[in-house]
C-alpha positions as a Python dict, from the first residue, in 0.01 Angstrom:
ca = {
    (1, 'M'): (0, 0, 0),
    (2, 'V'): (-274, 52, -245),
    (3, 'K'): (-466, -229, -430),
    (4, 'L'): (-464, -250, -786),
    (5, 'D'): (-833, -150, -827),
    (6, 'R'): (-810, 182, -632),
    (7, 'L'): (-511, 288, -790),
    (8, 'V'): (-713, 256, -1134),
    (9, 'N'): (-995, 424, -973),
    (10, 'V'): (-827, 760, -913),
    (11, 'L'): (-619, 765, -1235),
    (12, 'G'): (-925, 741, -1430),
    (13, 'G'): (-951, 1097, -1288),
    (14, 'Y'): (-646, 1191, -1502),
    (15, 'G'): (-720, 1012, -1868),
    (16, 'V'): (-585, 689, -1701),
    (17, 'R'): (-749, 364, -1885),
    (18, 'L'): (-664, -17, -1789),
    (19, 'V'): (-673, -222, -2077),
    (20, 'C'): (-524, -519, -1986),
    (21, 'C'): (-532, -645, -1644),
    (22, 'P'): (-414, -1057, -1634),
    (23, 'M'): (-451, -1025, -1235),
    (24, 'A'): (-720, -956, -935),
    (25, 'R'): (-747, -612, -931),
    (26, 'S'): (-717, -656, -523),
    (27, 'A'): (-380, -699, -568),
    (28, 'E'): (-186, -473, -334),
    (29, 'L'): (102, -267, -494),
    (30, 'R'): (393, -182, -242),
    (31, 'N'): (635, 74, -434),
    (32, 'V'): (659, 289, -744),
    (33, 'V'): (979, 235, -980),
    (34, 'M'): (1113, 376, -1282),
    (35, 'H'): (1344, 272, -1540),
    (36, 'E'): (1713, 355, -1451),
    (37, 'A'): (2012, 289, -1718),
    (38, 'A'): (2223, 74, -1433),
    (39, 'D'): (2071, -253, -1305),
    (40, 'A'): (1691, -250, -1311),
    (41, 'V'): (1522, -151, -959),
    (42, 'G'): (1219, -401, -888),
    (43, 'G'): (890, -238, -772),
    (44, 'D'): (506, -298, -822),
    (45, 'V'): (442, -21, -1029),
    (46, 'F'): (641, 81, -1320),
    (47, 'L'): (646, 466, -1466),
    (48, 'A'): (735, 404, -1835),
    (49, 'V'): (874, 744, -1820),
    (50, 'G'): (1102, 782, -2145),
    (51, 'A'): (972, 464, -2347),
    (52, 'E'): (975, 492, -2705),
    (53, 'S'): (692, 226, -2742),
    (54, 'V'): (429, -16, -2556),
    (55, 'A'): (676, -304, -2661),
    (56, 'Q'): (976, -106, -2473),
    (57, 'A'): (808, 10, -2151),
    (58, 'V'): (638, -386, -2080),
    (59, 'A'): (994, -506, -2157),
    (60, 'W'): (1133, -263, -1838),
    (61, 'A'): (844, -378, -1647),
    (62, 'V'): (885, -713, -1712),
    (63, 'A'): (1309, -669, -1573),
    (64, 'A'): (1175, -443, -1261),
    (65, 'R'): (933, -762, -1188),
    (66, 'A'): (611, -521, -1184),
    (67, 'R'): (279, -592, -1150),
    (68, 'V'): (121, -289, -1328),
    (69, 'V'): (305, -29, -1620),
    (70, 'L'): (214, 280, -1681),
    (71, 'V'): (284, 444, -2058),
    (72, 'H'): (153, 673, -2295),
    (73, 'A'): (37, 558, -2568),
    (74, 'D'): (-278, 720, -2792),
    (75, 'A'): (-638, 538, -2818),
    (76, 'D'): (-505, 306, -3144),
    (77, 'E'): (-229, 168, -2964),
    (78, 'E'): (-473, 28, -2670),
    (79, 'R'): (-512, -276, -2858),
    (80, 'A'): (-106, -358, -2903),
    (81, 'A'): (-99, -255, -2537),
    (82, 'A'): (-327, -506, -2407),
    (83, 'A'): (-177, -816, -2628),
    (84, 'A'): (183, -718, -2497),
    (85, 'G'): (54, -700, -2150),
    (86, 'E'): (-151, -1029, -2186),
    (87, 'E'): (192, -1224, -2320),
    (88, 'A'): (346, -1076, -2036),
    (89, 'G'): (145, -1096, -1737),
    (90, 'V'): (140, -747, -1671),
    (91, 'A'): (-151, -495, -1603),
    (92, 'V'): (-132, -209, -1858),
    (93, 'A'): (-235, 109, -1813),
    (94, 'V'): (-242, 376, -2051),
    (95, 'V'): (-171, 710, -2011),
    (96, 'D'): (-357, 1025, -2235),
    (97, 'P'): (-6, 1174, -2382),
    (98, 'A'): (-185, 1553, -2293),
    (99, 'V'): (-84, 1431, -1900),
    (100, 'S'): (297, 1503, -1805),
    (101, 'W'): (461, 1231, -1587),
    (102, 'S'): (560, 1514, -1328),
    (103, 'E'): (177, 1555, -1272),
    (104, 'L'): (94, 1181, -1272),
    (105, 'A'): (396, 1076, -1065),
    (106, 'G'): (342, 1267, -786),
    (107, 'V'): (-15, 1108, -779),
    (108, 'V'): (103, 761, -800),
    (109, 'Y'): (399, 842, -551),
    (110, 'G'): (92, 968, -317),
    (111, 'L'): (-154, 668, -391),
    (112, 'V'): (88, 391, -317),
    (113, 'L'): (335, 523, -70),
    (114, 'E'): (69, 714, 163),
    (115, 'G'): (-263, 457, 8),
    (116, 'R'): (-545, 732, 70),
    (117, 'E'): (-872, 570, 97),
    (118, 'T'): (-1239, 592, 230),
    (119, 'E'): (-1572, 480, 211),
    (120, 'S'): (-1599, 791, -27),
    (121, 'G'): (-1297, 697, -204),
    (122, 'R'): (-1015, 927, -54),
    (123, 'G'): (-859, 959, 301),
    (124, 'P'): (-633, 727, 478),
    (125, 'T'): (-698, 334, 474),
    (126, 'D'): (-533, 318, 828),
    (127, 'L'): (-864, 425, 953),
    (128, 'F'): (-991, 81, 945),
    (129, 'A'): (-652, -27, 1163),
    (130, 'L'): (-692, 262, 1392),
    (131, 'A'): (-1078, 134, 1453),
    (132, 'D'): (-908, -225, 1487),
    (133, 'S'): (-683, -121, 1726),
    (134, 'L'): (-881, 123, 1890),
    (135, 'A'): (-1146, -210, 1980),
    (136, 'G'): (-831, -372, 2117),
    (137, 'A'): (-775, -117, 2339),
    (138, 'V'): (-1196, -78, 2498),
    (139, 'G'): (-1279, -463, 2428),
    (140, 'G'): (-1538, -361, 2258),
    (141, 'A'): (-1640, -356, 1836),
    (142, 'V'): (-1562, -4, 1749),
    (143, 'T'): (-1713, 190, 1431),
    (144, 'I'): (-1648, 536, 1336),
    (145, 'E'): (-1895, 783, 1175),
    (146, 'D'): (-1937, 1102, 1005),
    (147, 'R'): (-2171, 1379, 1110),
    (148, 'L'): (-2471, 1210, 929),
    (149, 'S'): (-2375, 878, 1087),
    (150, 'R'): (-2257, 752, 746),
    (151, 'V'): (-1991, 445, 863),
    (152, 'L'): (-1668, 566, 739),
    (153, 'A'): (-1452, 275, 923),
    (154, 'Y'): (-1518, -23, 1150),
    (155, 'S'): (-1325, -281, 1354),
    (156, 'S'): (-1310, -633, 1252),
    (157, 'S'): (-1365, -785, 1565),
    (158, 'Q'): (-1730, -878, 1680),
    (159, 'E'): (-1717, -904, 2050),
    (160, 'A'): (-2020, -776, 2208),
    (161, 'A'): (-2155, -682, 1840),
    (162, 'D'): (-2555, -606, 1823),
    (163, 'P'): (-2799, -632, 1522),
    (164, 'A'): (-2768, -266, 1553),
    (165, 'R'): (-2435, -259, 1482),
    (166, 'L'): (-2462, -523, 1194),
    (167, 'A'): (-2753, -329, 1023),
    (168, 'T'): (-2548, -11, 1056),
    (169, 'I'): (-2241, -182, 881),
    (170, 'L'): (-2462, -346, 607),
    (171, 'G'): (-2639, 10, 509),
    (172, 'R'): (-2344, 192, 563),
    (173, 'H'): (-2537, 424, 768),
    (174, 'A'): (-2693, 430, 1093),
    (175, 'P'): (-3059, 303, 1029),
    (176, 'D'): (-3274, 627, 1069),
    (177, 'R'): (-3495, 418, 1383),
    (178, 'L'): (-3195, 420, 1550),
    (179, 'R'): (-3093, 805, 1461),
    (180, 'E'): (-3441, 862, 1584),
    (181, 'L'): (-3367, 702, 1936),
    (182, 'F'): (-3046, 864, 1974),
    (183, 'E'): (-3250, 1172, 1889),
    (184, 'R'): (-3477, 1146, 2131),
    (185, 'R'): (-3238, 1062, 2387),
    (186, 'G'): (-3031, 1360, 2310),
    (187, 'V'): (-2721, 1195, 2184),
    (188, 'F'): (-2636, 1392, 1915),
    (189, 'A'): (-2709, 1750, 2097),
    (190, 'Y'): (-2442, 1581, 2333),
    (191, 'L'): (-2219, 1544, 2069),
    (192, 'D'): (-2238, 1884, 1899),
    (193, 'T'): (-2115, 1999, 2293),
    (194, 'H'): (-1942, 1771, 2502),
    (195, 'D'): (-1557, 1593, 2411),
    (196, 'E'): (-1589, 1384, 2678),
    (197, 'P'): (-1750, 984, 2636),
    (198, 'L'): (-2144, 932, 2693),
    (199, 'F'): (-2303, 592, 2738),
    (200, 'V'): (-2629, 522, 2554),
    (201, 'E'): (-2846, 259, 2749),
    (202, 'E'): (-2954, -54, 2579),
    (203, 'D'): (-3253, -79, 2370),
    (204, 'R'): (-3366, -423, 2299),
    (205, 'E'): (-3655, -331, 2099),
    (206, 'H'): (-3374, -153, 1843),
    (207, 'G'): (-3118, -458, 1864),
    (208, 'L'): (-2878, -233, 2079),
    (209, 'T'): (-2661, -389, 2375),
    (210, 'G'): (-2540, -57, 2479),
    (211, 'R'): (-2239, 207, 2321),
    (212, 'M'): (-1981, 443, 2442),
    (213, 'V'): (-1980, 741, 2230),
    (214, 'V'): (-1739, 1038, 2186),
    (215, 'A'): (-1710, 1321, 1922),
    (216, 'A'): (-1424, 1324, 1700),
    (217, 'R'): (-1357, 1728, 1683),
    (218, 'A'): (-1100, 1954, 1532),
    (219, 'G'): (-1149, 2283, 1770),
    (220, 'R'): (-1519, 2336, 1762),
    (221, 'E'): (-1601, 2140, 1506),
    (222, 'L'): (-1781, 1828, 1480),
    (223, 'L'): (-1628, 1581, 1242),
    (224, 'G'): (-1797, 1256, 1351),
    (225, 'S'): (-1768, 1016, 1576),
    (226, 'V'): (-1654, 679, 1754),
    (227, 'W'): (-1882, 407, 1860),
    (228, 'V'): (-1796, 104, 2098),
    (229, 'T'): (-2046, -160, 2140),
    (230, 'C'): (-2045, -228, 2535),
    (231, 'G'): (-2349, -393, 2791),
    (232, 'A'): (-2189, -119, 3074),
    (233, 'P'): (-2003, 227, 3089),
    (234, 'L'): (-1616, 230, 2976),
    (235, 'T'): (-1423, 341, 3310),
    (236, 'G'): (-1079, 372, 3329),
    (237, 'E'): (-778, 331, 3107),
    (238, 'S'): (-1051, 195, 2849),
    (239, 'C'): (-1267, 494, 2822),
    (240, 'A'): (-905, 743, 2825),
    (241, 'A'): (-801, 511, 2569),
    (242, 'L'): (-1160, 584, 2341),
    (243, 'A'): (-1103, 957, 2424),
    (244, 'D'): (-728, 964, 2269),
    (245, 'G'): (-902, 777, 2001),
    (246, 'A'): (-1121, 996, 1931),
    (247, 'R'): (-844, 1285, 1919),
    (248, 'T'): (-645, 1073, 1661),
    (249, 'V'): (-955, 983, 1476),
    (250, 'A'): (-1000, 1356, 1396),
    (251, 'L'): (-700, 1418, 1258),
    (252, 'H'): (-722, 1136, 1019),
    (253, 'L'): (-1060, 1300, 883),
    (254, 'L'): (-923, 1622, 884),
    (255, 'R'): (-649, 1497, 633),
    (256, 'S'): (-908, 1304, 479),
    (257, 'R'): (-1122, 1601, 410),
    (258, 'A'): (-829, 1845, 282),
    (259, 'S'): (-724, 1516, 25),
    (260, 'A'): (-1091, 1516, -83),
    (261, 'D'): (-1119, 1920, -143),
    (262, 'L'): (-817, 1877, -353),
    (263, 'E'): (-927, 1623, -573),
    (264, 'R'): (-1263, 1806, -584),
    (265, 'Q'): (-1112, 2136, -684),
    (266, 'V'): (-872, 1976, -976),
    (267, 'E'): (-1245, 1811, -1097),
    (268, 'S'): (-1439, 2133, -1052),
    (269, 'E'): (-1230, 2306, -1244),
    (270, 'L'): (-1195, 2106, -1558),
    (271, 'V'): (-1579, 2077, -1562),
    (272, 'M'): (-1627, 2449, -1565),
    (273, 'R'): (-1364, 2486, -1813),
    (274, 'L'): (-1594, 2251, -2036),
    (275, 'L'): (-1902, 2403, -1934),
    (276, 'E'): (-1781, 2778, -2059),
    (277, 'G'): (-1637, 2651, -2357),
    (278, 'T'): (-1213, 2603, -2395),
    (279, 'A'): (-1025, 2519, -2710),
    (280, 'D'): (-871, 2236, -2538),
    (281, 'A'): (-1244, 2023, -2497),
    (282, 'A'): (-1103, 1651, -2603),
    (283, 'T'): (-804, 1715, -2357),
    (284, 'V'): (-964, 1835, -2103),
    (285, 'V'): (-1257, 1535, -2112),
    (286, 'S'): (-939, 1277, -2117),
    (287, 'R'): (-771, 1429, -1839),
    (288, 'L'): (-1127, 1402, -1619),
    (289, 'G'): (-1125, 1033, -1747),
    (290, 'L'): (-1458, 1052, -1953),
    (291, 'H'): (-1486, 863, -2295),
    (292, 'Q'): (-1473, 1128, -2588),
    (293, 'G'): (-1860, 981, -2699),
    (294, 'P'): (-2152, 1175, -2647),
    (295, 'L'): (-2176, 1343, -2326),
    (296, 'R'): (-2464, 1520, -2143),
    (297, 'V'): (-2509, 1826, -1846),
    (298, 'I'): (-2704, 1811, -1577),
    (299, 'A'): (-2805, 2082, -1354),
    (300, 'V'): (-2935, 2024, -1004),
    (301, 'R'): (-3051, 2244, -746),
    (302, 'A'): (-3098, 2100, -404),
    (303, 'H'): (-3290, 2306, -93),
    (304, 'I'): (-3439, 2212, 241),
    (305, 'A'): (-3741, 2469, 267),
    (306, 'A'): (-3545, 2794, 240),
    (307, 'E'): (-3207, 2683, 309),
    (308, 'R'): (-3064, 2669, -27),
    (309, 'H'): (-2674, 2629, 50),
    (310, 'A'): (-2625, 2319, 324),
    (311, 'A'): (-2840, 2073, 93),
    (312, 'L'): (-2632, 2193, -220),
    (313, 'L'): (-2284, 2114, -40),
    (314, 'L'): (-2455, 1785, 40),
    (315, 'A'): (-2535, 1684, -287),
    (316, 'F'): (-2246, 1779, -427),
    (317, 'D'): (-2029, 1588, -151),
    (318, 'R'): (-2279, 1249, -263),
    (319, 'A'): (-2209, 1332, -632),
    (320, 'T'): (-1805, 1356, -583),
    (321, 'T'): (-1822, 1078, -368),
    (322, 'G'): (-1530, 818, -510),
    (323, 'F'): (-1373, 888, -792),
    (324, 'G'): (-1252, 731, -1147),
    (325, 'W'): (-1427, 426, -1273),
    (326, 'S'): (-1594, 394, -985),
    (327, 'R'): (-1887, 689, -1064),
    (328, 'P'): (-1954, 759, -1415),
    (329, 'G'): (-1971, 1160, -1360),
    (330, 'R'): (-1756, 1448, -1315),
    (331, 'S'): (-1927, 1742, -1104),
    (332, 'T'): (-1917, 2135, -1038),
    (333, 'L'): (-2059, 2384, -824),
    (334, 'S'): (-2166, 2694, -949),
    (335, 'G'): (-2360, 2934, -796),
    (336, 'T'): (-2664, 2760, -673),
    (337, 'T'): (-2640, 2495, -936),
    (338, 'L'): (-2419, 2167, -927),
    (339, 'Y'): (-2324, 2045, -1307),
    (340, 'T'): (-2250, 1713, -1371),
    (341, 'I'): (-2123, 1570, -1667),
    (342, 'L'): (-2239, 1234, -1751),
    (343, 'P'): (-2148, 1034, -2052),
    (344, 'G'): (-2432, 884, -2255),
    (345, 'E'): (-2709, 891, -2535),
    (346, 'Q'): (-3004, 768, -2306),
    (347, 'V'): (-3206, 978, -2117),
    (348, 'P'): (-3343, 732, -1892),
    (349, 'A'): (-2930, 705, -1773),
    (350, 'A'): (-2932, 1013, -1717),
    (351, 'R'): (-3293, 1034, -1510),
    (352, 'E'): (-3169, 670, -1356),
    (353, 'W'): (-2825, 933, -1183),
    (354, 'V'): (-3051, 1201, -1073),
    (355, 'D'): (-3291, 919, -906),
    (356, 'R'): (-3009, 743, -718),
    (357, 'L'): (-2875, 1116, -607),
    (358, 'R'): (-3155, 1200, -438),
    (359, 'A'): (-3165, 882, -288),
    (360, 'A'): (-2827, 957, -146),
    (361, 'L'): (-3010, 1291, 20),
    (362, 'P'): (-3226, 1316, 354),
    (363, 'A'): (-3593, 1282, 263),
    (364, 'Q'): (-3641, 1655, 374),
    (365, 'V'): (-3408, 1764, 86),
    (366, 'T'): (-3625, 1888, -214),
    (367, 'V'): (-3450, 1813, -569),
    (368, 'T'): (-3531, 1987, -913),
    (369, 'A'): (-3284, 1891, -1219),
    (370, 'G'): (-3273, 1923, -1558),
    (371, 'I'): (-3111, 1715, -1835),
    (372, 'G'): (-2927, 1886, -2150),
    (373, 'G'): (-2890, 1734, -2490),
    (374, 'T'): (-2622, 1478, -2576),
    (375, 'A'): (-2323, 1701, -2706),
    (376, 'S'): (-1946, 1651, -2817),
    (377, 'P'): (-1676, 1797, -2577),
    (378, 'A'): (-1677, 2115, -2763),
    (379, 'D'): (-2056, 2147, -2725),
    (380, 'L'): (-2102, 2128, -2396),
    (381, 'P'): (-2176, 2475, -2303),
    (382, 'A'): (-2495, 2438, -2543),
    (383, 'S'): (-2634, 2142, -2330),
    (384, 'R'): (-2535, 2299, -2002),
    (385, 'Q'): (-2781, 2594, -2103),
    (386, 'E'): (-2999, 2333, -2207),
    (387, 'A'): (-2993, 2170, -1856),
    (388, 'D'): (-3048, 2461, -1684),
    (389, 'E'): (-3364, 2533, -1920),
    (390, 'C'): (-3500, 2222, -1821),
    (391, 'M'): (-3451, 2241, -1467),
    (392, 'A'): (-3637, 2588, -1463),
    (393, 'L'): (-3932, 2385, -1665),
    (394, 'H'): (-3886, 2126, -1370),
    (395, 'E'): (-3947, 2397, -1071),
    (396, 'S'): (-4230, 2517, -1235),
    (397, 'R'): (-4399, 2173, -1241),
    (398, 'P'): (-4557, 2002, -950),
    (399, 'P'): (-4334, 1802, -684),
    (400, 'G'): (-4217, 1454, -823),
    (401, 'T'): (-4242, 1490, -1194),
    (402, 'V'): (-3973, 1328, -1375),
    (403, 'P'): (-3669, 1579, -1426),
    (404, 'P'): (-3695, 1694, -1778),
    (405, 'A'): (-3502, 1615, -2059),
    (406, 'Y'): (-3372, 1839, -2375),
    (407, 'D'): (-3461, 1548, -2617),
    (408, 'D'): (-3847, 1536, -2550),
    (409, 'S'): (-3901, 1901, -2402),
    (410, 'W'): (-3717, 2092, -2684),
    (411, 'D'): (-4075, 2246, -2792),
    (412, 'D'): (-4108, 2391, -2419),
    (413, 'I'): (-3794, 2483, -2430),
    (414, 'L'): (-3818, 2682, -2749),
    (415, 'L'): (-4166, 2851, -2604),
    (416, 'Q'): (-4013, 2936, -2302),
    (417, 'R'): (-3742, 3134, -2506),
    (418, 'L'): (-3995, 3310, -2673),
    (419, 'R'): (-4141, 3416, -2384),
    (420, 'A'): (-3840, 3520, -2168),
    (421, 'A'): (-3788, 3770, -2554),
    (422, 'S'): (-4142, 3914, -2527),
    (423, 'R'): (-4084, 3947, -2183),
    (424, 'A'): (-3762, 4159, -2258),
    (425, 'G'): (-3956, 4367, -2550),
    (426, 'R'): (-3816, 4218, -2807),
    (427, 'T'): (-4151, 4087, -2992),
    (428, 'P'): (-4338, 4375, -3210),
    (429, 'A'): (-4575, 4589, -2979),
    (430, 'R'): (-4836, 4644, -3354),
    (431, 'G'): (-4939, 4367, -3546),
    (432, 'P'): (-5255, 4170, -3586),
    (433, 'V'): (-5236, 4013, -3239),
    (434, 'A'): (-5149, 4322, -3082),
    (435, 'E'): (-5434, 4543, -3244),
    (436, 'L'): (-5649, 4209, -3134),
    (437, 'R'): (-5548, 4212, -2747),
    (438, 'R'): (-5526, 4569, -2690),
    (439, 'H'): (-5940, 4556, -2841),
    (440, 'D'): (-6009, 4222, -2661),
    (441, 'T'): (-5895, 4468, -2328),
    (442, 'D'): (-6077, 4771, -2440),
    (443, 'H'): (-6414, 4572, -2551),
    (444, 'S'): (-6415, 4254, -2363),
    (445, 'T'): (-6407, 4067, -2672),
    (446, 'Q'): (-6247, 3698, -2720),
    (447, 'Y'): (-6033, 3778, -3047),
    (448, 'V'): (-5716, 3668, -2959),
    (449, 'P'): (-5874, 3315, -2810),
    (450, 'T'): (-6067, 3285, -3079),
    (451, 'L'): (-5728, 3332, -3338),
    (452, 'R'): (-5535, 3094, -3186),
    (453, 'A'): (-5815, 2823, -3191),
    (454, 'W'): (-5868, 2861, -3544),
    (455, 'L'): (-5449, 2825, -3587),
    (456, 'E'): (-5466, 2548, -3348),
    (457, 'A'): (-5743, 2382, -3540),
    (458, 'Q'): (-5582, 2443, -3917),
    (459, 'G'): (-5862, 2657, -3997),
    (460, 'D'): (-6115, 2417, -3926),
    (461, 'L'): (-6451, 2613, -3794),
    (462, 'A'): (-6596, 2307, -3642),
    (463, 'Q'): (-6286, 2185, -3438),
    (464, 'A'): (-6185, 2558, -3311),
    (465, 'G'): (-6566, 2606, -3186),
    (466, 'E'): (-6478, 2264, -2967),
    (467, 'L'): (-6178, 2400, -2834),
    (468, 'L'): (-6382, 2703, -2754),
    (469, 'G'): (-6697, 2552, -2683),
    (470, 'V'): (-6906, 2755, -2896),
    (471, 'H'): (-7069, 2695, -3261),
    (472, 'A'): (-6875, 2725, -3566),
    (473, 'N'): (-7072, 3012, -3668),
    (474, 'T'): (-6953, 3170, -3381),
    (475, 'I'): (-6622, 3140, -3501),
    (476, 'R'): (-6726, 3249, -3870),
    (477, 'Y'): (-6856, 3568, -3708),
    (478, 'R'): (-6561, 3646, -3491),
    (479, 'L'): (-6301, 3595, -3791),
    (480, 'R'): (-6523, 3873, -3967),
    (481, 'K'): (-6516, 4085, -3726),
    (482, 'M'): (-6149, 4050, -3631),
    (483, 'A'): (-6081, 4148, -3976),
    (484, 'E'): (-6241, 4482, -3903),
    (485, 'V'): (-6017, 4534, -3611),
    (486, 'T'): (-5712, 4449, -3809),
    (487, 'A'): (-5548, 4277, -4143),
    (488, 'L'): (-5514, 3899, -4017),
    (489, 'D'): (-5412, 3784, -4387),
    (490, 'L'): (-5488, 3460, -4292),
    (491, 'D'): (-5462, 3322, -4643),
    (492, 'D'): (-5101, 3393, -4585),
    (493, 'A'): (-4910, 3116, -4465),
    (494, 'R'): (-4563, 3309, -4341),
    (495, 'K'): (-4822, 3533, -4174),
    (496, 'R'): (-5037, 3265, -3978),
    (497, 'L'): (-4685, 3114, -3894),
    (498, 'A'): (-4583, 3426, -3732),
    (499, 'M'): (-4930, 3507, -3564),
    (500, 'I'): (-4809, 3114, -3379),
    (501, 'I'): (-4542, 3243, -3264),
    (502, 'D'): (-4630, 3563, -3134),
    (503, 'L'): (-4935, 3416, -2963),
    (504, 'A'): (-4692, 3167, -2819),
    (505, 'A'): (-4425, 3418, -2691),
    (506, 'A'): (-4704, 3556, -2477),
    (507, 'G'): (-4840, 3289, -2348),
    (508, 'D'): (-5185, 3357, -2502),
}
């Protein structure tokens, strides 16, 4: 079983768009059916394989008593599909013609019949059912958390529940004060090395009445933990049930991680194809569930002190939390950089995405980011380069500054490129600026700064003097002496432009 909202969210990553929904998105879907030549077979989700039109697909779905129908259709058919669905009372999801039925059917059957889902958008829905079952066996409210104390599932029972449990569930993770308490008491260190349940004494200051906690482990790897609210240690059958339940939780978490890794792998490969350039960029964008409008590439690096891998992987995990319509971007990892393709033209929306990602990471993680310019699907490689260069700018700036966007940092990017060319020896080693630079080195003169000030002041001697803190006559005198060293030709507009570029490239 899966809810309609979940089905739509996941299929959004495969280029499926819900164009009509005359029912609550919380509707439960329990089976899948396709058109049969014989008598119609009933089912909740109808795959309109072989339908020649949207109208025929909807008619088949009505005959099968389906609640939602998936049909191949182009963008210009969406309005007609929505109208047909509204009239028939059937939700209509339009599938991009580039997506094959064989690929889509496997995903739909897996979702509806297995019902995989967790807080992160992946994994088994029955993790909540397991929490309820375990709560009944041990006689206390149960919470299942991952290694970072984020809530994965919890029991519906409130037996012996306390303020600490309520705060943990509402915040979707254990509050910092509570984690610090467990850290001081050695709870996390215990979970790292022991399989037996541990009792944590009450602490009224933190709203804690007491906990039994046990590690959910696969081999030697800690996957998460199971917490039971209780005022005294569990013993006998209750304690054994908790230990057995933790092993079952570990199996669920392993299955969840396998499912998440597969989805992330598919997404990562598609995003990388776009960033590297591909002839079918529009089709790949559609498969990712992104709109064909303007897109941006965001480049992110995250690290804790000298450790650059753990924080980056955590950032990737948070960036890919959820699926389909439940998050705006699509992400991949390349080397030490997280790339995300984000729809939309507005720079503030991109910066807000970076802020949300940073807020989802531990406080000690340092995040630098760059935002590329808007691009069509085919031009995303250029936006990636711009994002990389903006990120390099961000890394050179003081901590806490906003991530640079190409829209308002293109001039800095241009100068950065010129300086890179200069360091690579791709600028002339001779010429007026080079001659003045050598003269300054040999004779301790200030001819290069004087030339730069005069050019920035557009020939205004008084303004150039103010820039250098000298009198205008000093600028005039230096210009005469500079003309004796090299041919400046300051009356030639093209040569003035070339000298400005030369100075900017060298960073003088």
